[in-house]
CHARMM internal coordinates of N, CA and C (Angstrom, degrees):
IC EDIT
DIST 1 N 1 CA 1.4440
DIST 1 CA 1 C 1.5316
ANGL 1 N 1 CA 1 C 109.58
DIST 1 C 2 N 1.3000
ANGL 1 CA 1 C 2 N 116.08
DIHE 1 N 1 CA 1 C 2 N 131.79
DIST 2 N 2 CA 1.4753
ANGL 1 C 2 N 2 CA 121.27
DIHE 1 CA 1 C 2 N 2 CA -178.72
DIST 2 CA 2 C 1.5261
ANGL 2 N 2 CA 2 C 110.24
DIHE 1 C 2 N 2 CA 2 C -72.03
DIST 2 C 3 N 1.3510
ANGL 2 CA 2 C 3 N 117.45
DIHE 2 N 2 CA 2 C 3 N 144.76
DIST 3 N 3 CA 1.4605
ANGL 2 C 3 N 3 CA 120.48
DIHE 2 CA 2 C 3 N 3 CA 177.12
DIST 3 CA 3 C 1.5342
ANGL 3 N 3 CA 3 C 111.01
DIHE 2 C 3 N 3 CA 3 C -60.92
DIST 3 C 4 N 1.3124
ANGL 3 CA 3 C 4 N 116.38
DIHE 3 N 3 CA 3 C 4 N 147.22
DIST 4 N 4 CA 1.4595
ANGL 3 C 4 N 4 CA 122.17
DIHE 3 CA 3 C 4 N 4 CA -178.14
DIST 4 CA 4 C 1.5288
ANGL 4 N 4 CA 4 C 110.41
DIHE 3 C 4 N 4 CA 4 C -74.59
DIST 4 C 5 N 1.3217
ANGL 4 CA 4 C 5 N 115.24
DIHE 4 N 4 CA 4 C 5 N 137.18
DIST 5 N 5 CA 1.4639
ANGL 4 C 5 N 5 CA 120.34
DIHE 4 CA 4 C 5 N 5 CA 176.46
DIST 5 CA 5 C 1.5202
ANGL 5 N 5 CA 5 C 110.74
DIHE 4 C 5 N 5 CA 5 C -73.55
DIST 5 C 6 N 1.3125
ANGL 5 CA 5 C 6 N 115.20
DIHE 5 N 5 CA 5 C 6 N 141.24
DIST 6 N 6 CA 1.4606
ANGL 5 C 6 N 6 CA 122.29
DIHE 5 CA 5 C 6 N 6 CA 173.59
DIST 6 CA 6 C 1.5231
ANGL 6 N 6 CA 6 C 106.47
DIHE 5 C 6 N 6 CA 6 C -122.53
DIST 6 C 7 N 1.3086
ANGL 6 CA 6 C 7 N 116.73
DIHE 6 N 6 CA 6 C 7 N 156.39
DIST 7 N 7 CA 1.4670
ANGL 6 C 7 N 7 CA 121.35
DIHE 6 CA 6 C 7 N 7 CA 178.57
DIST 7 CA 7 C 1.5199
ANGL 7 N 7 CA 7 C 108.16
DIHE 6 C 7 N 7 CA 7 C -108.11
DIST 7 C 8 N 1.3319
ANGL 7 CA 7 C 8 N 115.20
DIHE 7 N 7 CA 7 C 8 N 131.42
DIST 8 N 8 CA 1.4548
ANGL 7 C 8 N 8 CA 122.10
DIHE 7 CA 7 C 8 N 8 CA -179.60
DIST 8 CA 8 C 1.5243
ANGL 8 N 8 CA 8 C 108.99
DIHE 7 C 8 N 8 CA 8 C -125.99
DIST 8 C 9 N 1.3444
ANGL 8 CA 8 C 9 N 116.39
DIHE 8 N 8 CA 8 C 9 N 150.38
DIST 9 N 9 CA 1.4593
ANGL 8 C 9 N 9 CA 119.17
DIHE 8 CA 8 C 9 N 9 CA 176.83
DIST 9 CA 9 C 1.5209
ANGL 9 N 9 CA 9 C 110.84
DIHE 8 C 9 N 9 CA 9 C -147.76
DIST 9 C 10 N 1.3284
ANGL 9 CA 9 C 10 N 114.25
DIHE 9 N 9 CA 9 C 10 N 157.65
DIST 10 N 10 CA 1.4559
ANGL 9 C 10 N 10 CA 122.60
DIHE 9 CA 9 C 10 N 10 CA 171.75
DIST 10 CA 10 C 1.5148
ANGL 10 N 10 CA 10 C 107.69
DIHE 9 C 10 N 10 CA 10 C -151.88
DIST 10 C 11 N 1.3250
ANGL 10 CA 10 C 11 N 116.23
DIHE 10 N 10 CA 10 C 11 N 164.05
DIST 11 N 11 CA 1.4543
ANGL 10 C 11 N 11 CA 120.64
DIHE 10 CA 10 C 11 N 11 CA -179.04
DIST 11 CA 11 C 1.5208
ANGL 11 N 11 CA 11 C 109.83
DIHE 10 C 11 N 11 CA 11 C -137.74
DIST 11 C 12 N 1.3383
ANGL 11 CA 11 C 12 N 115.04
DIHE 11 N 11 CA 11 C 12 N 143.90
DIST 12 N 12 CA 1.4629
ANGL 11 C 12 N 12 CA 119.97
DIHE 11 CA 11 C 12 N 12 CA 174.41
DIST 12 CA 12 C 1.5318
ANGL 12 N 12 CA 12 C 110.44
DIHE 11 C 12 N 12 CA 12 C -97.59
DIST 12 C 13 N 1.3255
ANGL 12 CA 12 C 13 N 116.78
DIHE 12 N 12 CA 12 C 13 N 7.09
DIST 13 N 13 CA 1.4559
ANGL 12 C 13 N 13 CA 121.81
DIHE 12 CA 12 C 13 N 13 CA -179.21
DIST 13 CA 13 C 1.5187
ANGL 13 N 13 CA 13 C 112.79
DIHE 12 C 13 N 13 CA 13 C 97.13
DIST 13 C 14 N 1.3139
ANGL 13 CA 13 C 14 N 116.96
DIHE 13 N 13 CA 13 C 14 N -21.96
DIST 14 N 14 CA 1.4582
ANGL 13 C 14 N 14 CA 122.19
DIHE 13 CA 13 C 14 N 14 CA 179.12
DIST 14 CA 14 C 1.5279
ANGL 14 N 14 CA 14 C 111.69
DIHE 13 C 14 N 14 CA 14 C -113.92
DIST 14 C 15 N 1.3406
ANGL 14 CA 14 C 15 N 116.00
DIHE 14 N 14 CA 14 C 15 N -25.92
DIST 15 N 15 CA 1.4595
ANGL 14 C 15 N 15 CA 122.42
DIHE 14 CA 14 C 15 N 15 CA -179.31
DIST 15 CA 15 C 1.5254
ANGL 15 N 15 CA 15 C 108.47
DIHE 14 C 15 N 15 CA 15 C -138.06
DIST 15 C 16 N 1.3235
ANGL 15 CA 15 C 16 N 115.79
DIHE 15 N 15 CA 15 C 16 N 152.37
DIST 16 N 16 CA 1.4598
ANGL 15 C 16 N 16 CA 121.43
DIHE 15 CA 15 C 16 N 16 CA 172.30
DIST 16 CA 16 C 1.5205
ANGL 16 N 16 CA 16 C 106.29
DIHE 15 C 16 N 16 CA 16 C -113.46
DIST 16 C 17 N 1.3211
ANGL 16 CA 16 C 17 N 116.47
DIHE 16 N 16 CA 16 C 17 N 132.81
DIST 17 N 17 CA 1.4565
ANGL 16 C 17 N 17 CA 123.49
DIHE 16 CA 16 C 17 N 17 CA -177.98
DIST 17 CA 17 C 1.5260
ANGL 17 N 17 CA 17 C 108.77
DIHE 16 C 17 N 17 CA 17 C -114.68
DIST 17 C 18 N 1.3178
ANGL 17 CA 17 C 18 N 116.64
DIHE 17 N 17 CA 17 C 18 N 120.87
DIST 18 N 18 CA 1.4628
ANGL 17 C 18 N 18 CA 122.33
DIHE 17 CA 17 C 18 N 18 CA -177.22
DIST 18 CA 18 C 1.5221
ANGL 18 N 18 CA 18 C 108.45
DIHE 17 C 18 N 18 CA 18 C -123.09
DIST 18 C 19 N 1.3256
ANGL 18 CA 18 C 19 N 115.87
DIHE 18 N 18 CA 18 C 19 N 139.78
DIST 19 N 19 CA 1.4648
ANGL 18 C 19 N 19 CA 120.20
DIHE 18 CA 18 C 19 N 19 CA 178.92
DIST 19 CA 19 C 1.5252
ANGL 19 N 19 CA 19 C 109.27
DIHE 18 C 19 N 19 CA 19 C -147.57
DIST 19 C 20 N 1.3121
ANGL 19 CA 19 C 20 N 116.57
DIHE 19 N 19 CA 19 C 20 N 145.32
DIST 20 N 20 CA 1.4623
ANGL 19 C 20 N 20 CA 122.60
DIHE 19 CA 19 C 20 N 20 CA 172.26
DIST 20 CA 20 C 1.5205
ANGL 20 N 20 CA 20 C 107.55
DIHE 19 C 20 N 20 CA 20 C -100.23
DIST 20 C 21 N 1.3122
ANGL 20 CA 20 C 21 N 116.00
DIHE 20 N 20 CA 20 C 21 N 125.98
DIST 21 N 21 CA 1.4619
ANGL 20 C 21 N 21 CA 121.72
DIHE 20 CA 20 C 21 N 21 CA -179.11
DIST 21 CA 21 C 1.5218
ANGL 21 N 21 CA 21 C 108.17
DIHE 20 C 21 N 21 CA 21 C -150.84
DIST 21 C 22 N 1.3158
ANGL 21 CA 21 C 22 N 116.14
DIHE 21 N 21 CA 21 C 22 N 167.75
DIST 22 N 22 CA 1.4579
ANGL 21 C 22 N 22 CA 120.09
DIHE 21 CA 21 C 22 N 22 CA -179.20
DIST 22 CA 22 C 1.5221
ANGL 22 N 22 CA 22 C 113.18
DIHE 21 C 22 N 22 CA 22 C -85.89
DIST 22 C 23 N 1.3405
ANGL 22 CA 22 C 23 N 117.18
DIHE 22 N 22 CA 22 C 23 N -12.03
DIST 23 N 23 CA 1.4633
ANGL 22 C 23 N 23 CA 119.68
DIHE 22 CA 22 C 23 N 23 CA -178.48
DIST 23 CA 23 C 1.5242
ANGL 23 N 23 CA 23 C 110.81
DIHE 22 C 23 N 23 CA 23 C -157.35
DIST 23 C 24 N 1.3183
ANGL 23 CA 23 C 24 N 115.54
DIHE 23 N 23 CA 23 C 24 N 164.02
DIST 24 N 24 CA 1.4643
ANGL 23 C 24 N 24 CA 120.74
DIHE 23 CA 23 C 24 N 24 CA 176.47
DIST 24 CA 24 C 1.5310
ANGL 24 N 24 CA 24 C 111.78
DIHE 23 C 24 N 24 CA 24 C -60.99
DIST 24 C 25 N 1.3465
ANGL 24 CA 24 C 25 N 118.89
DIHE 24 N 24 CA 24 C 25 N -45.32
DIST 25 N 25 CA 1.4658
ANGL 24 C 25 N 25 CA 118.62
DIHE 24 CA 24 C 25 N 25 CA 178.75
DIST 25 CA 25 C 1.5326
ANGL 25 N 25 CA 25 C 112.76
DIHE 24 C 25 N 25 CA 25 C -59.18
DIST 25 C 26 N 1.3199
ANGL 25 CA 25 C 26 N 117.49
DIHE 25 N 25 CA 25 C 26 N -35.88
DIST 26 N 26 CA 1.4606
ANGL 25 C 26 N 26 CA 120.00
DIHE 25 CA 25 C 26 N 26 CA 178.66
DIST 26 CA 26 C 1.5238
ANGL 26 N 26 CA 26 C 111.05
DIHE 25 C 26 N 26 CA 26 C -71.57
DIST 26 C 27 N 1.3277
ANGL 26 CA 26 C 27 N 117.87
DIHE 26 N 26 CA 26 C 27 N -33.59
DIST 27 N 27 CA 1.4651
ANGL 26 C 27 N 27 CA 120.97
DIHE 26 CA 26 C 27 N 27 CA 175.60
DIST 27 CA 27 C 1.5280
ANGL 27 N 27 CA 27 C 109.48
DIHE 26 C 27 N 27 CA 27 C -65.70
DIST 27 C 28 N 1.3217
ANGL 27 CA 27 C 28 N 117.04
DIHE 27 N 27 CA 27 C 28 N -45.37
DIST 28 N 28 CA 1.4648
ANGL 27 C 28 N 28 CA 120.98
DIHE 27 CA 27 C 28 N 28 CA 178.26
DIST 28 CA 28 C 1.5262
ANGL 28 N 28 CA 28 C 110.51
DIHE 27 C 28 N 28 CA 28 C -58.88
DIST 28 C 29 N 1.3335
ANGL 28 CA 28 C 29 N 116.46
DIHE 28 N 28 CA 28 C 29 N -42.32
DIST 29 N 29 CA 1.4697
ANGL 28 C 29 N 29 CA 120.41
DIHE 28 CA 28 C 29 N 29 CA 179.44
DIST 29 CA 29 C 1.5272
ANGL 29 N 29 CA 29 C 110.59
DIHE 28 C 29 N 29 CA 29 C -63.76
DIST 29 C 30 N 1.3287
ANGL 29 CA 29 C 30 N 117.64
DIHE 29 N 29 CA 29 C 30 N -40.65
DIST 30 N 30 CA 1.4709
ANGL 29 C 30 N 30 CA 120.64
DIHE 29 CA 29 C 30 N 30 CA 179.14
DIST 30 CA 30 C 1.5175
ANGL 30 N 30 CA 30 C 110.68
DIHE 29 C 30 N 30 CA 30 C -63.26
DIST 30 C 31 N 1.3291
ANGL 30 CA 30 C 31 N 116.68
DIHE 30 N 30 CA 30 C 31 N -36.65
DIST 31 N 31 CA 1.4682
ANGL 30 C 31 N 31 CA 121.08
DIHE 30 CA 30 C 31 N 31 CA 178.40
DIST 31 CA 31 C 1.5277
ANGL 31 N 31 CA 31 C 111.97
DIHE 30 C 31 N 31 CA 31 C -78.33
DIST 31 C 32 N 1.3278
ANGL 31 CA 31 C 32 N 117.43
DIHE 31 N 31 CA 31 C 32 N -11.98
DIST 32 N 32 CA 1.4635
ANGL 31 C 32 N 32 CA 121.01
DIHE 31 CA 31 C 32 N 32 CA -178.29
DIST 32 CA 32 C 1.5203
ANGL 32 N 32 CA 32 C 112.53
DIHE 31 C 32 N 32 CA 32 C 75.31
DIST 32 C 33 N 1.3287
ANGL 32 CA 32 C 33 N 116.30
DIHE 32 N 32 CA 32 C 33 N 31.03
DIST 33 N 33 CA 1.4656
ANGL 32 C 33 N 33 CA 121.91
DIHE 32 CA 32 C 33 N 33 CA -176.88
DIST 33 CA 33 C 1.5254
ANGL 33 N 33 CA 33 C 109.02
DIHE 32 C 33 N 33 CA 33 C -114.71
DIST 33 C 34 N 1.3131
ANGL 33 CA 33 C 34 N 116.95
DIHE 33 N 33 CA 33 C 34 N 132.46
DIST 34 N 34 CA 1.4610
ANGL 33 C 34 N 34 CA 120.73
DIHE 33 CA 33 C 34 N 34 CA 179.20
DIST 34 CA 34 C 1.5226
ANGL 34 N 34 CA 34 C 112.00
DIHE 33 C 34 N 34 CA 34 C -96.65
DIST 34 C 35 N 1.3114
ANGL 34 CA 34 C 35 N 117.51
DIHE 34 N 34 CA 34 C 35 N -28.19
DIST 35 N 35 CA 1.4613
ANGL 34 C 35 N 35 CA 122.28
DIHE 34 CA 34 C 35 N 35 CA 179.82
DIST 35 CA 35 C 1.5293
ANGL 35 N 35 CA 35 C 109.10
DIHE 34 C 35 N 35 CA 35 C -74.39
DIST 35 C 36 N 1.3381
ANGL 35 CA 35 C 36 N 117.47
DIHE 35 N 35 CA 35 C 36 N 144.07
DIST 36 N 36 CA 1.4693
ANGL 35 C 36 N 36 CA 121.04
DIHE 35 CA 35 C 36 N 36 CA 179.21
DIST 36 CA 36 C 1.5308
ANGL 36 N 36 CA 36 C 109.17
DIHE 35 C 36 N 36 CA 36 C -80.85
DIST 36 C 37 N 1.3352
ANGL 36 CA 36 C 37 N 115.47
DIHE 36 N 36 CA 36 C 37 N 90.60
DIST 37 N 37 CA 1.4653
ANGL 36 C 37 N 37 CA 119.65
DIHE 36 CA 36 C 37 N 37 CA -179.58
DIST 37 CA 37 C 1.5308
ANGL 37 N 37 CA 37 C 111.77
DIHE 36 C 37 N 37 CA 37 C -78.21
DIST 37 C 38 N 1.3131
ANGL 37 CA 37 C 38 N 117.43
DIHE 37 N 37 CA 37 C 38 N -5.33
DIST 38 N 38 CA 1.4638
ANGL 37 C 38 N 38 CA 120.35
DIHE 37 CA 37 C 38 N 38 CA 172.43
DIST 38 CA 38 C 1.5260
ANGL 38 N 38 CA 38 C 109.33
DIHE 37 C 38 N 38 CA 38 C -73.23
DIST 38 C 39 N 1.3258
ANGL 38 CA 38 C 39 N 117.03
DIHE 38 N 38 CA 38 C 39 N -38.13
DIST 39 N 39 CA 1.4621
ANGL 38 C 39 N 39 CA 121.87
DIHE 38 CA 38 C 39 N 39 CA -178.68
DIST 39 CA 39 C 1.5252
ANGL 39 N 39 CA 39 C 112.11
DIHE 38 C 39 N 39 CA 39 C -61.76
DIST 39 C 40 N 1.3323
ANGL 39 CA 39 C 40 N 115.91
DIHE 39 N 39 CA 39 C 40 N -34.69
DIST 40 N 40 CA 1.4673
ANGL 39 C 40 N 40 CA 119.78
DIHE 39 CA 39 C 40 N 40 CA -179.52
DIST 40 CA 40 C 1.5321
ANGL 40 N 40 CA 40 C 112.44
DIHE 39 C 40 N 40 CA 40 C -86.26
DIST 40 C 41 N 1.3305
ANGL 40 CA 40 C 41 N 116.97
DIHE 40 N 40 CA 40 C 41 N -7.27
DIST 41 N 41 CA 1.4613
ANGL 40 C 41 N 41 CA 120.67
DIHE 40 CA 40 C 41 N 41 CA -179.14
DIST 41 CA 41 C 1.5070
ANGL 41 N 41 CA 41 C 114.15
DIHE 40 C 41 N 41 CA 41 C 88.13
DIST 41 C 42 N 1.3232
ANGL 41 CA 41 C 42 N 117.73
DIHE 41 N 41 CA 41 C 42 N 1.78
DIST 42 N 42 CA 1.4602
ANGL 41 C 42 N 42 CA 121.24
DIHE 41 CA 41 C 42 N 42 CA 179.82
DIST 42 CA 42 C 1.5275
ANGL 42 N 42 CA 42 C 111.30
DIHE 41 C 42 N 42 CA 42 C -70.25
DIST 42 C 43 N 1.3162
ANGL 42 CA 42 C 43 N 116.90
DIHE 42 N 42 CA 42 C 43 N -35.71
DIST 43 N 43 CA 1.4739
ANGL 42 C 43 N 43 CA 121.95
DIHE 42 CA 42 C 43 N 43 CA 177.45
DIST 43 CA 43 C 1.5192
ANGL 43 N 43 CA 43 C 108.32
DIHE 42 C 43 N 43 CA 43 C -111.66
DIST 43 C 44 N 1.3393
ANGL 43 CA 43 C 44 N 114.70
DIHE 43 N 43 CA 43 C 44 N 155.53
DIST 44 N 44 CA 1.4590
ANGL 43 C 44 N 44 CA 118.79
DIHE 43 CA 43 C 44 N 44 CA -178.98
DIST 44 CA 44 C 1.5212
ANGL 44 N 44 CA 44 C 110.25
DIHE 43 C 44 N 44 CA 44 C -152.29
DIST 44 C 45 N 1.3275
ANGL 44 CA 44 C 45 N 115.23
DIHE 44 N 44 CA 44 C 45 N 160.84
DIST 45 N 45 CA 1.4598
ANGL 44 C 45 N 45 CA 119.94
DIHE 44 CA 44 C 45 N 45 CA 170.61
DIST 45 CA 45 C 1.5193
ANGL 45 N 45 CA 45 C 106.60
DIHE 44 C 45 N 45 CA 45 C -77.32
DIST 45 C 46 N 1.3330
ANGL 45 CA 45 C 46 N 116.68
DIHE 45 N 45 CA 45 C 46 N 133.32
DIST 46 N 46 CA 1.4634
ANGL 45 C 46 N 46 CA 120.92
DIHE 45 CA 45 C 46 N 46 CA -173.61
DIST 46 CA 46 C 1.5283
ANGL 46 N 46 CA 46 C 110.71
DIHE 45 C 46 N 46 CA 46 C -140.23
DIST 46 C 47 N 1.3344
ANGL 46 CA 46 C 47 N 117.47
DIHE 46 N 46 CA 46 C 47 N 73.74
DIST 47 N 47 CA 1.4655
ANGL 46 C 47 N 47 CA 119.53
DIHE 46 CA 46 C 47 N 47 CA -176.03
DIST 47 CA 47 C 1.5275
ANGL 47 N 47 CA 47 C 113.86
DIHE 46 C 47 N 47 CA 47 C -62.95
DIST 47 C 48 N 1.3115
ANGL 47 CA 47 C 48 N 117.78
DIHE 47 N 47 CA 47 C 48 N -23.38
DIST 48 N 48 CA 1.4718
ANGL 47 C 48 N 48 CA 121.62
DIHE 47 CA 47 C 48 N 48 CA -178.88
DIST 48 CA 48 C 1.5298
ANGL 48 N 48 CA 48 C 111.89
DIHE 47 C 48 N 48 CA 48 C -107.50
DIST 48 C 49 N 1.3152
ANGL 48 CA 48 C 49 N 118.08
DIHE 48 N 48 CA 48 C 49 N 20.09
DIST 49 N 49 CA 1.4666
ANGL 48 C 49 N 49 CA 122.15
DIHE 48 CA 48 C 49 N 49 CA -179.53
DIST 49 CA 49 C 1.5246
ANGL 49 N 49 CA 49 C 111.15
DIHE 48 C 49 N 49 CA 49 C -59.04
DIST 49 C 50 N 1.3113
ANGL 49 CA 49 C 50 N 115.49
DIHE 49 N 49 CA 49 C 50 N 153.97
DIST 50 N 50 CA 1.4597
ANGL 49 C 50 N 50 CA 121.38
DIHE 49 CA 49 C 50 N 50 CA -179.80
DIST 50 CA 50 C 1.5291
ANGL 50 N 50 CA 50 C 112.53
DIHE 49 C 50 N 50 CA 50 C -55.41
DIST 50 C 51 N 1.3220
ANGL 50 CA 50 C 51 N 117.05
DIHE 50 N 50 CA 50 C 51 N -35.94
DIST 51 N 51 CA 1.4601
ANGL 50 C 51 N 51 CA 121.83
DIHE 50 CA 50 C 51 N 51 CA -178.06
DIST 51 CA 51 C 1.5325
ANGL 51 N 51 CA 51 C 113.00
DIHE 50 C 51 N 51 CA 51 C -102.78
DIST 51 C 52 N 1.3246
ANGL 51 CA 51 C 52 N 117.71
DIHE 51 N 51 CA 51 C 52 N 17.33
DIST 52 N 52 CA 1.4705
ANGL 51 C 52 N 52 CA 121.22
DIHE 51 CA 51 C 52 N 52 CA -177.01
DIST 52 CA 52 C 1.5234
ANGL 52 N 52 CA 52 C 112.22
DIHE 51 C 52 N 52 CA 52 C -60.63
DIST 52 C 53 N 1.3116
ANGL 52 CA 52 C 53 N 116.90
DIHE 52 N 52 CA 52 C 53 N -43.47
DIST 53 N 53 CA 1.4693
ANGL 52 C 53 N 53 CA 119.88
DIHE 52 CA 52 C 53 N 53 CA -178.47
DIST 53 CA 53 C 1.5254
ANGL 53 N 53 CA 53 C 111.12
DIHE 52 C 53 N 53 CA 53 C -63.57
DIST 53 C 54 N 1.3251
ANGL 53 CA 53 C 54 N 116.49
DIHE 53 N 53 CA 53 C 54 N -43.48
DIST 54 N 54 CA 1.4715
ANGL 53 C 54 N 54 CA 120.50
DIHE 53 CA 53 C 54 N 54 CA 178.77
DIST 54 CA 54 C 1.5291
ANGL 54 N 54 CA 54 C 110.42
DIHE 53 C 54 N 54 CA 54 C -64.21
DIST 54 C 55 N 1.3233
ANGL 54 CA 54 C 55 N 117.04
DIHE 54 N 54 CA 54 C 55 N -38.78
DIST 55 N 55 CA 1.4651
ANGL 54 C 55 N 55 CA 120.57
DIHE 54 CA 54 C 55 N 55 CA 179.53
DIST 55 CA 55 C 1.5254
ANGL 55 N 55 CA 55 C 111.07
DIHE 54 C 55 N 55 CA 55 C -66.75
DIST 55 C 56 N 1.3303
ANGL 55 CA 55 C 56 N 116.84
DIHE 55 N 55 CA 55 C 56 N -42.12
DIST 56 N 56 CA 1.4698
ANGL 55 C 56 N 56 CA 120.20
DIHE 55 CA 55 C 56 N 56 CA 179.60
DIST 56 CA 56 C 1.5298
ANGL 56 N 56 CA 56 C 111.60
DIHE 55 C 56 N 56 CA 56 C -65.66
DIST 56 C 57 N 1.3225
ANGL 56 CA 56 C 57 N 116.74
DIHE 56 N 56 CA 56 C 57 N -28.58
DIST 57 N 57 CA 1.4673
ANGL 56 C 57 N 57 CA 120.55
DIHE 56 CA 56 C 57 N 57 CA -179.96
DIST 57 CA 57 C 1.5309
ANGL 57 N 57 CA 57 C 111.44
DIHE 56 C 57 N 57 CA 57 C -69.23
DIST 57 C 58 N 1.3432
ANGL 57 CA 57 C 58 N 116.46
DIHE 57 N 57 CA 57 C 58 N -25.67
DIST 58 N 58 CA 1.4761
ANGL 57 C 58 N 58 CA 120.86
DIHE 57 CA 57 C 58 N 58 CA -179.50
DIST 58 CA 58 C 1.5206
ANGL 58 N 58 CA 58 C 109.43
DIHE 57 C 58 N 58 CA 58 C -136.47
DIST 58 C 59 N 1.3326
ANGL 58 CA 58 C 59 N 117.93
DIHE 58 N 58 CA 58 C 59 N 74.81
DIST 59 N 59 CA 1.4607
ANGL 58 C 59 N 59 CA 121.26
DIHE 58 CA 58 C 59 N 59 CA -178.09
DIST 59 CA 59 C 1.5276
ANGL 59 N 59 CA 59 C 112.08
DIHE 58 C 59 N 59 CA 59 C -54.07
DIST 59 C 60 N 1.3248
ANGL 59 CA 59 C 60 N 115.42
DIHE 59 N 59 CA 59 C 60 N 138.27
DIST 60 N 60 CA 1.4602
ANGL 59 C 60 N 60 CA 121.23
DIHE 59 CA 59 C 60 N 60 CA 177.96
DIST 60 CA 60 C 1.5130
ANGL 60 N 60 CA 60 C 114.37
DIHE 59 C 60 N 60 CA 60 C 84.57
DIST 60 C 61 N 1.3361
ANGL 60 CA 60 C 61 N 117.29
DIHE 60 N 60 CA 60 C 61 N -9.17
DIST 61 N 61 CA 1.4688
ANGL 60 C 61 N 61 CA 121.39
DIHE 60 CA 60 C 61 N 61 CA 178.82
DIST 61 CA 61 C 1.5265
ANGL 61 N 61 CA 61 C 107.97
DIHE 60 C 61 N 61 CA 61 C -100.22
DIST 61 C 62 N 1.3223
ANGL 61 CA 61 C 62 N 116.15
DIHE 61 N 61 CA 61 C 62 N 127.73
DIST 62 N 62 CA 1.4575
ANGL 61 C 62 N 62 CA 121.41
DIHE 61 CA 61 C 62 N 62 CA -177.64
DIST 62 CA 62 C 1.5258
ANGL 62 N 62 CA 62 C 110.38
DIHE 61 C 62 N 62 CA 62 C -77.20
DIST 62 C 63 N 1.3340
ANGL 62 CA 62 C 63 N 115.34
DIHE 62 N 62 CA 62 C 63 N 128.85
DIST 63 N 63 CA 1.4573
ANGL 62 C 63 N 63 CA 122.34
DIHE 62 CA 62 C 63 N 63 CA 174.31
DIST 63 CA 63 C 1.5274
ANGL 63 N 63 CA 63 C 106.31
DIHE 62 C 63 N 63 CA 63 C -97.34
DIST 63 C 64 N 1.3193
ANGL 63 CA 63 C 64 N 116.16
DIHE 63 N 63 CA 63 C 64 N 118.93
DIST 64 N 64 CA 1.4727
ANGL 63 C 64 N 64 CA 120.98
DIHE 63 CA 63 C 64 N 64 CA -177.77
DIST 64 CA 64 C 1.5227
ANGL 64 N 64 CA 64 C 108.99
DIHE 63 C 64 N 64 CA 64 C -109.78
DIST 64 C 65 N 1.3349
ANGL 64 CA 64 C 65 N 115.38
DIHE 64 N 64 CA 64 C 65 N 129.47
DIST 65 N 65 CA 1.4616
ANGL 64 C 65 N 65 CA 120.91
DIHE 64 CA 64 C 65 N 65 CA 179.19
DIST 65 CA 65 C 1.5327
ANGL 65 N 65 CA 65 C 107.99
DIHE 64 C 65 N 65 CA 65 C -125.54
DIST 65 C 66 N 1.3224
ANGL 65 CA 65 C 66 N 115.74
DIHE 65 N 65 CA 65 C 66 N 126.69
DIST 66 N 66 CA 1.4584
ANGL 65 C 66 N 66 CA 120.39
DIHE 65 CA 65 C 66 N 66 CA 175.47
DIST 66 CA 66 C 1.5125
ANGL 66 N 66 CA 66 C 109.61
DIHE 65 C 66 N 66 CA 66 C -72.06
DIST 66 C 67 N 1.3269
ANGL 66 CA 66 C 67 N 116.58
DIHE 66 N 66 CA 66 C 67 N 139.87
DIST 67 N 67 CA 1.4526
ANGL 66 C 67 N 67 CA 121.86
DIHE 66 CA 66 C 67 N 67 CA 178.99
DIST 67 CA 67 C 1.5216
ANGL 67 N 67 CA 67 C 109.48
DIHE 66 C 67 N 67 CA 67 C -103.75
DIST 67 C 68 N 1.2955
ANGL 67 CA 67 C 68 N 116.66
DIHE 67 N 67 CA 67 C 68 N 144.18
DIST 68 N 68 CA 1.4625
ANGL 67 C 68 N 68 CA 121.22
DIHE 67 CA 67 C 68 N 68 CA 177.77
DIST 68 CA 68 C 1.5254
ANGL 68 N 68 CA 68 C 109.44
DIHE 67 C 68 N 68 CA 68 C -72.66
DIST 68 C 69 N 1.3010
ANGL 68 CA 68 C 69 N 115.45
DIHE 68 N 68 CA 68 C 69 N 136.94
DIST 69 N 69 CA 1.4589
ANGL 68 C 69 N 69 CA 121.59
DIHE 68 CA 68 C 69 N 69 CA 178.23
DIST 69 CA 69 C 1.5153
ANGL 69 N 69 CA 69 C 107.51
DIHE 68 C 69 N 69 CA 69 C -118.60
DIST 69 C 70 N 1.3234
ANGL 69 CA 69 C 70 N 116.66
DIHE 69 N 69 CA 69 C 70 N 122.07
DIST 70 N 70 CA 1.4600
ANGL 69 C 70 N 70 CA 121.15
DIHE 69 CA 69 C 70 N 70 CA 179.54
DIST 70 CA 70 C 1.5327
ANGL 70 N 70 CA 70 C 107.95
DIHE 69 C 70 N 70 CA 70 C -85.50
DIST 70 C 71 N 1.3144
ANGL 70 CA 70 C 71 N 116.21
DIHE 70 N 70 CA 70 C 71 N 96.36
DIST 71 N 71 CA 1.4643
ANGL 70 C 71 N 71 CA 121.65
DIHE 70 CA 70 C 71 N 71 CA -176.00
DIST 71 CA 71 C 1.5241
ANGL 71 N 71 CA 71 C 110.98
DIHE 70 C 71 N 71 CA 71 C -60.54
DIST 71 C 72 N 1.3053
ANGL 71 CA 71 C 72 N 117.42
DIHE 71 N 71 CA 71 C 72 N -31.95
DIST 72 N 72 CA 1.4714
ANGL 71 C 72 N 72 CA 121.12
DIHE 71 CA 71 C 72 N 72 CA -179.57
DIST 72 CA 72 C 1.5140
ANGL 72 N 72 CA 72 C 112.61
DIHE 71 C 72 N 72 CA 72 C -64.29
DIST 72 C 73 N 1.3184
ANGL 72 CA 72 C 73 N 117.94
DIHE 72 N 72 CA 72 C 73 N -22.22
DIST 73 N 73 CA 1.4625
ANGL 72 C 73 N 73 CA 121.36
DIHE 72 CA 72 C 73 N 73 CA -179.45
DIST 73 CA 73 C 1.5173
ANGL 73 N 73 CA 73 C 112.42
DIHE 72 C 73 N 73 CA 73 C -103.22
DIST 73 C 74 N 1.3268
ANGL 73 CA 73 C 74 N 117.05
DIHE 73 N 73 CA 73 C 74 N 0.40
DIST 74 N 74 CA 1.4635
ANGL 73 C 74 N 74 CA 119.83
DIHE 73 CA 73 C 74 N 74 CA 179.97
DIST 74 CA 74 C 1.5261
ANGL 74 N 74 CA 74 C 110.31
DIHE 73 C 74 N 74 CA 74 C -78.28
DIST 74 C 75 N 1.3163
ANGL 74 CA 74 C 75 N 115.21
DIHE 74 N 74 CA 74 C 75 N 140.53
DIST 75 N 75 CA 1.4698
ANGL 74 C 75 N 75 CA 120.17
DIHE 74 CA 74 C 75 N 75 CA 177.48
DIST 75 CA 75 C 1.5095
ANGL 75 N 75 CA 75 C 110.64
DIHE 74 C 75 N 75 CA 75 C -85.61
DIST 75 C 76 N 1.3240
ANGL 75 CA 75 C 76 N 117.78
DIHE 75 N 75 CA 75 C 76 N 145.86
DIST 76 N 76 CA 1.4821
ANGL 75 C 76 N 76 CA 119.52
DIHE 75 CA 75 C 76 N 76 CA 178.07
DIST 76 CA 76 C 1.5080
ANGL 76 N 76 CA 76 C 111.39
DIHE 75 C 76 N 76 CA 76 C -70.38
END
COOR INIT
IC SEED 1 N 1 CA 1 C
IC BUILD
């Protein structure tokens, strides 16, 4: 039986990156990240993420979504 896919995501503040993978290490590899950003809380398992369905449709492929930035509320 194949391992169950999980959906993981993280954000750099400007983009959200979502991927379906069987494990955290495989999600990190798909994102091209060697540091464990799950340990710091930057990445998380997100089964109900906005892009979860798209990620599950293409396991291992990162779904990138640009986030809106309200420049009027940004500090100098």
